[in-house]
MARBATI-566225 format. One record per atom (N, C-alpha, C): x negated, y negated, z; residue number from 1; atom name; residue in one letter. Coordinates in nm, 3 decimals. Atoms other than C-alpha are relative to their C-alpha. Layout:
N
<rec <X,Y,Z>,NUM,"CA","A">
...
END
This chain:
132
<rec <-0.030,0.032,0.138>,1,"N","X">
<rec <-1.270,1.982,0.901>,1,"CA","X">
<rec <0.127,-0.085,-0.006>,1,"C","X">
<rec <-0.114,0.090,0.014>,2,"N","X">
<rec <-1.033,1.703,0.801>,2,"CA","X">
<rec <0.102,0.059,-0.095>,2,"C","X">
<rec <-0.108,-0.050,0.085>,3,"N","X">
<rec <-0.698,1.809,0.664>,3,"CA","X">
<rec <0.045,-0.111,-0.095>,3,"C","X">
<rec <-0.051,0.096,0.097>,4,"N","X">
<rec <-0.561,1.639,0.353>,4,"CA","X">
<rec <0.129,-0.062,0.054>,4,"C","X">
<rec <-0.113,0.077,-0.050>,5,"N","X">
<rec <-0.299,1.373,0.421>,5,"CA","X">
<rec <0.112,-0.002,-0.105>,5,"C","X">
<rec <-0.114,-0.009,0.090>,6,"N","X">
<rec <0.050,1.410,0.272>,6,"CA","X">
<rec <0.113,-0.090,0.051>,6,"C","X">
<rec <-0.118,0.081,-0.028>,7,"N","X">
<rec <0.344,1.170,0.257>,7,"CA","X">
<rec <0.116,0.065,-0.076>,7,"C","X">
<rec <-0.117,-0.064,0.061>,8,"N","X">
<rec <0.693,1.307,0.182>,8,"CA","X">
<rec <0.114,-0.100,-0.008>,8,"C","X">
<rec <-0.117,0.086,0.017>,9,"N","X">
<rec <0.993,1.122,0.042>,9,"CA","X">
<rec <0.114,0.081,-0.062>,9,"C","X">
<rec <-0.120,-0.069,0.049>,10,"N","X">
<rec <1.337,1.282,0.003>,10,"CA","X">
<rec <0.119,-0.057,0.075>,10,"C","X">
<rec <-0.116,0.061,-0.064>,11,"N","X">
<rec <1.681,1.139,0.071>,11,"CA","X">
<rec <0.092,0.099,0.071>,11,"C","X">
<rec <-0.078,-0.100,-0.072>,12,"N","X">
<rec <1.820,1.466,0.210>,12,"CA","X">
<rec <-0.076,0.043,0.124>,12,"C","X">
<rec <0.069,-0.025,-0.127>,13,"N","X">
<rec <1.734,1.507,0.578>,13,"CA","X">
<rec <-0.044,0.144,0.017>,13,"C","X">
<rec <0.037,-0.140,-0.019>,14,"N","X">
<rec <1.736,1.888,0.575>,14,"CA","X">
<rec <-0.117,0.040,-0.092>,14,"C","X">
<rec <0.113,-0.027,0.090>,15,"N","X">
<rec <1.500,1.901,0.273>,15,"CA","X">
<rec <-0.126,-0.065,0.056>,15,"C","X">
<rec <0.113,0.072,-0.058>,16,"N","X">
<rec <1.274,1.641,0.433>,16,"CA","X">
<rec <-0.059,0.077,0.117>,16,"C","X">
<rec <0.045,-0.078,-0.116>,17,"N","X">
<rec <1.256,1.847,0.752>,17,"CA","X">
<rec <-0.067,0.130,-0.043>,17,"C","X">
<rec <0.054,-0.128,0.046>,18,"N","X">
<rec <1.198,2.175,0.571>,18,"CA","X">
<rec <-0.136,-0.016,-0.069>,18,"C","X">
<rec <0.126,0.026,0.070>,19,"N","X">
<rec <0.925,2.031,0.347>,19,"CA","X">
<rec <-0.108,-0.041,0.101>,19,"C","X">
<rec <0.097,0.041,-0.103>,20,"N","X">
<rec <0.756,1.865,0.646>,20,"CA","X">
<rec <-0.052,0.121,0.076>,20,"C","X">
<rec <0.041,-0.119,-0.075>,21,"N","X">
<rec <0.753,2.191,0.840>,21,"CA","X">
<rec <-0.091,0.090,-0.084>,21,"C","X">
<rec <0.080,-0.085,0.088>,22,"N","X">
<rec <0.615,2.381,0.542>,22,"CA","X">
<rec <-0.141,-0.058,-0.020>,22,"C","X">
<rec <0.129,0.062,0.030>,23,"N","X">
<rec <0.338,2.132,0.464>,23,"CA","X">
<rec <-0.087,-0.017,0.125>,23,"C","X">
<rec <0.077,0.016,-0.125>,24,"N","X">
<rec <0.237,2.082,0.829>,24,"CA","X">
<rec <-0.083,0.122,0.035>,24,"C","X">
<rec <0.079,-0.120,-0.027>,25,"N","X">
<rec <0.105,2.437,0.831>,25,"CA","X">
<rec <-0.141,-0.011,-0.056>,25,"C","X">
<rec <0.130,0.011,0.064>,26,"N","X">
<rec <-0.184,2.330,0.608>,26,"CA","X">
<rec <-0.052,-0.143,-0.016>,26,"C","X">
<rec <0.038,0.138,0.026>,27,"N","X">
<rec <-0.186,1.951,0.581>,27,"CA","X">
<rec <0.047,-0.091,0.113>,27,"C","X">
<rec <-0.046,0.101,-0.095>,28,"N","X">
<rec <-0.147,1.639,0.791>,28,"CA","X">
<rec <0.110,-0.081,-0.066>,28,"C","X">
<rec <-0.112,0.078,0.053>,29,"N","X">
<rec <0.197,1.494,0.719>,29,"CA","X">
<rec <-0.002,-0.135,0.071>,29,"C","X">
<rec <0.018,0.132,-0.061>,30,"N","X">
<rec <0.142,1.122,0.776>,30,"CA","X">
<rec <0.129,-0.080,0.006>,30,"C","X">
<rec <-0.129,0.069,-0.003>,31,"N","X">
<rec <0.498,1.006,0.700>,31,"CA","X">
<rec <0.102,0.081,-0.077>,31,"C","X">
<rec <-0.113,-0.061,0.069>,32,"N","X">
<rec <0.839,1.135,0.595>,32,"CA","X">
<rec <0.109,-0.106,-0.009>,32,"C","X">
<rec <-0.092,0.112,0.022>,33,"N","X">
<rec <1.072,0.875,0.443>,33,"CA","X">
<rec <0.114,0.042,-0.092>,33,"C","X">
<rec <-0.121,-0.040,0.071>,34,"N","X">
<rec <1.410,0.873,0.271>,34,"CA","X">
<rec <0.027,-0.074,-0.130>,34,"C","X">
<rec <-0.019,0.065,0.130>,35,"N","X">
<rec <1.364,0.650,-0.034>,35,"CA","X">
<rec <-0.135,-0.040,-0.059>,35,"C","X">
<rec <0.123,0.031,0.070>,36,"N","X">
<rec <1.108,0.548,-0.292>,36,"CA","X">
<rec <-0.070,-0.126,0.046>,36,"C","X">
<rec <0.061,0.125,-0.047>,37,"N","X">
<rec <1.054,0.196,-0.162>,37,"CA","X">
<rec <-0.075,0.023,0.130>,37,"C","X">
<rec <0.069,-0.033,-0.125>,38,"N","X">
<rec <0.970,0.327,0.184>,38,"CA","X">
<rec <-0.124,0.086,-0.026>,38,"C","X">
<rec <0.117,-0.081,0.035>,39,"N","X">
<rec <0.734,0.577,0.019>,39,"CA","X">
<rec <-0.115,-0.089,-0.045>,39,"C","X">
<rec <0.104,0.093,0.047>,40,"N","X">
<rec <0.544,0.298,-0.155>,40,"CA","X">
<rec <-0.058,-0.078,0.118>,40,"C","X">
<rec <0.046,0.075,-0.118>,41,"N","X">
<rec <0.528,0.096,0.168>,41,"CA","X">
<rec <-0.085,0.088,0.092>,41,"C","X">
<rec <0.073,-0.090,-0.089>,42,"N","X">
<rec <0.417,0.397,0.375>,42,"CA","X">
<rec <-0.135,0.039,-0.060>,42,"C","X">
<rec <0.126,-0.036,0.065>,43,"N","X">
<rec <0.150,0.489,0.120>,43,"CA","X">
<rec <-0.104,-0.111,0.016>,43,"C","X">
<rec <0.096,0.111,-0.017>,44,"N","X">
<rec <-0.004,0.142,0.154>,44,"CA","X">
<rec <-0.054,-0.006,0.142>,44,"C","X">
<rec <0.044,-0.003,-0.139>,45,"N","X">
<rec <-0.029,0.196,0.530>,45,"CA","X">
<rec <-0.084,0.124,0.030>,45,"C","X">
<rec <0.061,-0.128,-0.039>,46,"N","X">
<rec <-0.128,0.565,0.553>,46,"CA","X">
<rec <-0.102,0.056,-0.099>,46,"C","X">
<rec <0.096,-0.044,0.103>,47,"N","X">
<rec <-0.328,0.614,0.228>,47,"CA","X">
<rec <-0.007,0.152,-0.012>,47,"C","X">
<rec <-0.001,-0.145,0.011>,48,"N","X">
<rec <-0.220,0.975,0.170>,48,"CA","X">
<rec <-0.079,0.049,-0.121>,48,"C","X">
<rec <0.066,-0.064,0.114>,49,"N","X">
<rec <-0.408,1.212,-0.058>,49,"CA","X">
<rec <0.104,0.045,-0.102>,49,"C","X">
<rec <-0.110,-0.050,0.084>,50,"N","X">
<rec <-0.077,1.348,-0.193>,50,"CA","X">
<rec <0.130,-0.061,0.048>,50,"C","X">
<rec <-0.135,0.045,-0.031>,51,"N","X">
<rec <0.273,1.207,-0.211>,51,"CA","X">
<rec <0.096,0.097,-0.068>,51,"C","X">
<rec <-0.105,-0.088,0.052>,52,"N","X">
<rec <0.563,1.451,-0.252>,52,"CA","X">
<rec <0.126,-0.085,-0.011>,52,"C","X">
<rec <-0.113,0.090,0.027>,53,"N","X">
<rec <0.851,1.259,-0.413>,53,"CA","X">
<rec <0.118,0.074,-0.060>,53,"C","X">
<rec <-0.124,-0.044,0.064>,54,"N","X">
<rec <1.209,1.357,-0.477>,54,"CA","X">
<rec <0.019,-0.090,-0.122>,54,"C","X">
<rec <-0.021,0.080,0.119>,55,"N","X">
<rec <1.296,1.241,-0.828>,55,"CA","X">
<rec <0.118,-0.096,0.018>,55,"C","X">
<rec <-0.121,0.080,-0.014>,56,"N","X">
<rec <1.646,1.114,-0.740>,56,"CA","X">
<rec <0.018,-0.046,0.144>,56,"C","X">
<rec <-0.014,0.059,-0.134>,57,"N","X">
<rec <1.643,0.882,-0.438>,57,"CA","X">
<rec <0.060,-0.139,-0.014>,57,"C","X">
<rec <-0.054,0.136,0.004>,58,"N","X">
<rec <1.818,0.558,-0.348>,58,"CA","X">
<rec <-0.111,-0.104,0.012>,58,"C","X">
<rec <0.083,0.119,-0.009>,59,"N","X">
<rec <1.661,0.212,-0.352>,59,"CA","X">
<rec <-0.104,-0.003,-0.112>,59,"C","X">
<rec <0.101,-0.012,0.104>,60,"N","X">
<rec <1.372,0.323,-0.576>,60,"CA","X">
<rec <-0.017,0.149,-0.025>,60,"C","X">
<rec <0.009,-0.145,0.023>,61,"N","X">
<rec <1.374,0.663,-0.747>,61,"CA","X">
<rec <-0.146,0.044,-0.003>,61,"C","X">
<rec <0.135,-0.055,-0.008>,62,"N","X">
<rec <1.073,0.893,-0.741>,62,"CA","X">
<rec <-0.089,-0.037,-0.118>,62,"C","X">
<rec <0.079,0.036,0.117>,63,"N","X">
<rec <0.962,0.815,-1.096>,63,"CA","X">
<rec <-0.049,-0.144,0.008>,63,"C","X">
<rec <0.039,0.142,-0.016>,64,"N","X">
<rec <0.963,0.439,-1.032>,64,"CA","X">
<rec <-0.102,-0.015,0.113>,64,"C","X">
<rec <0.095,0.006,-0.112>,65,"N","X">
<rec <0.788,0.489,-0.698>,65,"CA","X">
<rec <-0.137,0.050,-0.044>,65,"C","X">
<rec <0.128,-0.055,0.048>,66,"N","X">
<rec <0.520,0.702,-0.868>,66,"CA","X">
<rec <-0.075,-0.101,-0.086>,66,"C","X">
<rec <0.066,0.103,0.082>,67,"N","X">
<rec <0.452,0.425,-1.119>,67,"CA","X">
<rec <-0.069,-0.103,0.090>,67,"C","X">
<rec <0.060,0.097,-0.092>,68,"N","X">
<rec <0.391,0.184,-0.832>,68,"CA","X">
<rec <-0.117,0.060,0.077>,68,"C","X">
<rec <0.106,-0.065,-0.078>,69,"N","X">
<rec <0.181,0.434,-0.636>,69,"CA","X">
<rec <-0.126,0.022,-0.082>,69,"C","X">
<rec <0.117,-0.032,0.083>,70,"N","X">
<rec <-0.046,0.517,-0.929>,70,"CA","X">
<rec <-0.063,-0.124,-0.062>,70,"C","X">
<rec <0.056,0.125,0.053>,71,"N","X">
<rec <-0.109,0.152,-1.021>,71,"CA","X">
<rec <-0.115,-0.053,0.085>,71,"C","X">
<rec <0.100,0.055,-0.092>,72,"N","X">
<rec <-0.333,0.084,-0.720>,72,"CA","X">
<rec <-0.137,0.064,-0.015>,72,"C","X">
<rec <0.132,-0.061,-0.004>,73,"N","X">
<rec <-0.693,0.162,-0.650>,73,"CA","X">
<rec <0.008,0.126,0.085>,73,"C","X">
<rec <0.002,-0.129,-0.071>,74,"N","X">
<rec <-0.758,0.519,-0.534>,74,"CA","X">
<rec <0.143,0.053,0.022>,74,"C","X">
<rec <-0.139,-0.045,-0.012>,75,"N","X">
<rec <-0.402,0.636,-0.610>,75,"CA","X">
<rec <0.009,0.144,0.050>,75,"C","X">
<rec <-0.019,-0.138,-0.046>,76,"N","X">
<rec <-0.265,0.948,-0.443>,76,"CA","X">
<rec <0.040,0.090,-0.116>,76,"C","X">
<rec <-0.053,-0.098,0.094>,77,"N","X">
<rec <-0.186,1.265,-0.634>,77,"CA","X">
<rec <0.151,0.006,0.026>,77,"C","X">
<rec <-0.146,0.001,-0.013>,78,"N","X">
<rec <0.190,1.287,-0.699>,78,"CA","X">
<rec <0.058,0.135,-0.038>,78,"C","X">
<rec <-0.074,-0.124,0.024>,79,"N","X">
<rec <0.400,1.602,-0.668>,79,"CA","X">
<rec <0.148,-0.035,0.006>,79,"C","X">
<rec <-0.144,0.023,0.001>,80,"N","X">
<rec <0.762,1.566,-0.773>,80,"CA","X">
<rec <0.072,0.125,0.048>,80,"C","X">
<rec <-0.085,-0.106,-0.051>,81,"N","X">
<rec <1.026,1.774,-0.598>,81,"CA","X">
<rec <0.142,-0.036,-0.042>,81,"C","X">
<rec <-0.127,0.040,0.058>,82,"N","X">
<rec <1.361,1.786,-0.771>,82,"CA","X">
<rec <0.097,0.117,-0.019>,82,"C","X">
<rec <-0.102,-0.097,0.037>,83,"N","X">
<rec <1.689,1.968,-0.828>,83,"CA","X">
<rec <0.010,0.009,-0.153>,83,"C","X">
<rec <-0.011,0.006,0.146>,84,"N","X">
<rec <1.659,1.871,-1.195>,84,"CA","X">
<rec <-0.098,0.094,-0.068>,84,"C","X">
<rec <0.082,-0.091,0.077>,85,"N","X">
<rec <1.533,2.145,-1.425>,85,"CA","X">
<rec <-0.002,-0.036,-0.148>,85,"C","X">
<rec <-0.008,0.048,0.137>,86,"N","X">
<rec <1.599,1.950,-1.743>,86,"CA","X">
<rec <-0.139,-0.040,-0.051>,86,"C","X">
<rec <0.132,0.034,0.055>,87,"N","X">
<rec <1.292,1.918,-1.970>,87,"CA","X">
<rec <-0.027,-0.151,-0.006>,87,"C","X">
<rec <0.020,0.145,0.005>,88,"N","X">
<rec <1.349,1.541,-1.996>,88,"CA","X">
<rec <-0.055,-0.053,0.133>,88,"C","X">
<rec <0.052,0.041,-0.131>,89,"N","X">
<rec <1.292,1.499,-1.621>,89,"CA","X">
<rec <-0.145,0.046,0.016>,89,"C","X">
<rec <0.136,-0.054,-0.014>,90,"N","X">
<rec <0.984,1.721,-1.632>,90,"CA","X">
<rec <-0.097,-0.080,-0.086>,90,"C","X">
<rec <0.087,0.081,0.086>,91,"N","X">
<rec <0.840,1.525,-1.926>,91,"CA","X">
<rec <-0.024,-0.138,0.058>,91,"C","X">
<rec <0.016,0.132,-0.063>,92,"N","X">
<rec <0.904,1.194,-1.750>,92,"CA","X">
<rec <-0.095,0.008,0.118>,92,"C","X">
<rec <0.088,-0.019,-0.116>,93,"N","X">
<rec <0.733,1.327,-1.438>,93,"CA","X">
<rec <-0.144,0.026,-0.043>,93,"C","X">
<rec <0.133,-0.032,0.051>,94,"N","X">
<rec <0.438,1.458,-1.640>,94,"CA","X">
<rec <-0.077,-0.127,-0.040>,94,"C","X">
<rec <0.066,0.123,0.044>,95,"N","X">
<rec <0.369,1.105,-1.766>,95,"CA","X">
<rec <-0.058,-0.082,0.115>,95,"C","X">
<rec <0.046,0.081,-0.114>,96,"N","X">
<rec <0.310,0.969,-1.414>,96,"CA","X">
<rec <-0.047,0.083,0.119>,96,"C","X">
<rec <0.035,-0.082,-0.115>,97,"N","X">
<rec <0.259,1.264,-1.180>,97,"CA","X">
<rec <-0.094,0.113,-0.034>,97,"C","X">
<rec <0.096,-0.109,0.014>,98,"N","X">
<rec <0.045,1.569,-1.129>,98,"CA","X">
<rec <0.063,0.138,0.015>,98,"C","X">
<rec <-0.069,-0.128,-0.016>,99,"N","X">
<rec <0.300,1.840,-1.046>,99,"CA","X">
<rec <0.150,-0.024,0.011>,99,"C","X">
<rec <-0.145,0.006,-0.006>,100,"N","X">
<rec <0.671,1.916,-1.059>,100,"CA","X">
<rec <0.049,0.133,0.056>,100,"C","X">
<rec <-0.052,-0.119,-0.066>,101,"N","X">
<rec <0.845,2.162,-0.828>,101,"CA","X">
<rec <0.151,-0.013,0.007>,101,"C","X">
<rec <-0.146,-0.004,-0.007>,102,"N","X">
<rec <1.210,2.258,-0.854>,102,"CA","X">
<rec <0.040,0.043,0.141>,102,"C","X">
<rec <-0.039,-0.028,-0.139>,103,"N","X">
<rec <1.384,2.258,-0.517>,103,"CA","X">
<rec <0.044,0.144,0.023>,103,"C","X">
<rec <-0.047,-0.137,-0.021>,104,"N","X">
<rec <1.539,2.600,-0.572>,104,"CA","X">
<rec <-0.116,0.098,0.017>,104,"C","X">
<rec <0.116,-0.088,-0.015>,105,"N","X">
<rec <1.186,2.750,-0.586>,105,"CA","X">
<rec <-0.108,-0.061,0.089>,105,"C","X">
<rec <0.102,0.072,-0.077>,106,"N","X">
<rec <1.011,2.516,-0.343>,106,"CA","X">
<rec <-0.069,0.085,0.106>,106,"C","X">
<rec <0.062,-0.083,-0.102>,107,"N","X">
<rec <0.950,2.781,-0.079>,107,"CA","X">
<rec <-0.119,0.077,-0.056>,107,"C","X">
<rec <0.110,-0.073,0.064>,108,"N","X">
<rec <0.727,2.969,-0.323>,108,"CA","X">
<rec <-0.097,-0.092,-0.072>,108,"C","X">
<rec <0.081,0.080,0.092>,109,"N","X">
<rec <0.597,2.684,-0.537>,109,"CA","X">
<rec <-0.063,-0.128,0.056>,109,"C","X">
<rec <0.049,0.130,-0.046>,110,"N","X">
<rec <0.538,2.373,-0.324>,110,"CA","X">
<rec <-0.144,0.005,0.053>,110,"C","X">
<rec <0.137,-0.007,-0.054>,111,"N","X">
<rec <0.228,2.475,-0.127>,111,"CA","X">
<rec <-0.105,0.025,-0.109>,111,"C","X">
<rec <0.098,-0.017,0.109>,112,"N","X">
<rec <0.049,2.611,-0.436>,112,"CA","X">
<rec <-0.015,-0.125,-0.087>,112,"C","X">
<rec <0.008,0.122,0.081>,113,"N","X">
<rec <0.135,2.291,-0.628>,113,"CA","X">
<rec <-0.084,-0.106,0.070>,113,"C","X">
<rec <0.080,0.098,-0.075>,114,"N","X">
<rec <-0.008,2.069,-0.354>,114,"CA","X">
<rec <-0.147,0.040,-0.002>,114,"C","X">
<rec <0.139,-0.049,0.004>,115,"N","X">
<rec <-0.320,2.284,-0.341>,115,"CA","X">
<rec <-0.064,-0.027,-0.136>,115,"C","X">
<rec <0.053,0.024,0.136>,116,"N","X">
<rec <-0.362,2.258,-0.719>,116,"CA","X">
<rec <-0.031,-0.147,-0.024>,116,"C","X">
<rec <0.026,0.142,0.027>,117,"N","X">
<rec <-0.327,1.880,-0.731>,117,"CA","X">
<rec <-0.116,-0.052,0.083>,117,"C","X">
<rec <0.115,0.040,-0.082>,118,"N","X">
<rec <-0.575,1.841,-0.447>,118,"CA","X">
<rec <-0.132,0.047,-0.062>,118,"C","X">
<rec <0.118,-0.052,0.070>,119,"N","X">
<rec <-0.817,2.045,-0.659>,119,"CA","X">
<rec <-0.022,-0.072,-0.134>,119,"C","X">
<rec <0.015,0.076,0.124>,120,"N","X">
<rec <-0.770,1.797,-0.946>,120,"CA","X">
<rec <0.072,0.061,-0.119>,120,"C","X">
<rec <-0.074,-0.067,0.106>,121,"N","X">
<rec <-0.538,2.022,-1.146>,121,"CA","X">
<rec <0.145,-0.049,-0.003>,121,"C","X">
<rec <-0.142,0.033,0.007>,122,"N","X">
<rec <-0.174,1.991,-1.249>,122,"CA","X">
<rec <0.081,0.128,0.018>,122,"C","X">
<rec <-0.090,-0.114,-0.018>,123,"N","X">
<rec <0.127,2.215,-1.188>,123,"CA","X">
<rec <0.139,-0.040,-0.047>,123,"C","X">
<rec <-0.131,0.029,0.058>,124,"N","X">
<rec <0.426,2.180,-1.418>,124,"CA","X">
<rec <0.063,0.130,-0.047>,124,"C","X">
<rec <-0.065,-0.123,0.045>,125,"N","X">
<rec <0.687,2.445,-1.493>,125,"CA","X">
<rec <-0.002,0.010,-0.152>,125,"C","X">
<rec <-0.011,-0.024,0.143>,126,"N","X">
<rec <0.693,2.601,-1.834>,126,"CA","X">
<rec <0.147,-0.010,-0.034>,126,"C","X">
<rec <-0.139,0.018,0.039>,127,"N","X">
<rec <1.010,2.490,-2.005>,127,"CA","X">
<rec <0.024,0.082,-0.127>,127,"C","X">
<rec <-0.030,-0.086,0.115>,128,"N","X">
<rec <1.152,2.754,-2.236>,128,"CA","X">
<rec <0.081,-0.076,-0.103>,128,"C","X">
<rec <-0.076,0.062,0.108>,129,"N","X">
<rec <1.274,2.634,-2.572>,129,"CA","X">
<rec <0.105,0.101,-0.045>,129,"C","X">
<rec <-0.109,-0.089,0.038>,130,"N","X">
<rec <1.610,2.781,-2.656>,130,"CA","X">
<rec <0.045,-0.034,-0.142>,130,"C","X">
<rec <-0.049,0.021,0.136>,131,"N","X">
<rec <1.714,2.826,-3.016>,131,"CA","X">
<rec <0.152,-0.018,0.006>,131,"C","X">
<rec <-0.144,0.025,0.002>,132,"N","X">
<rec <2.056,2.695,-3.093>,132,"CA","X">
<rec <0.068,0.082,-0.106>,132,"C","X">
END
């Protein structure tokens, strides 16, 4: 059976390594890069099923990279991985991606999110509305 292909982009080496190790248990990690531009370039070479993108990266941030990735034919599913828990970031990601995982909960949430997007579903955190 062929394993789904995943590309990872994060500008922090320790996060990139940890995410790669986690995803390699169930998926084929075809590339791990450190910025959004390299993610777009690698996706055109490796044609991943899923791209895991950090929202805040140099050269080209994850949101901009996702716009470029989803413009092509047969676009990959996009899972955002971020330290940002602000609803504005989640809403921006929802407009171009398929899932959003907060780094502080990635050990529990990343694999299920990738599985969901591969099944054609989405995975976004519920953002609580706080009364002022």
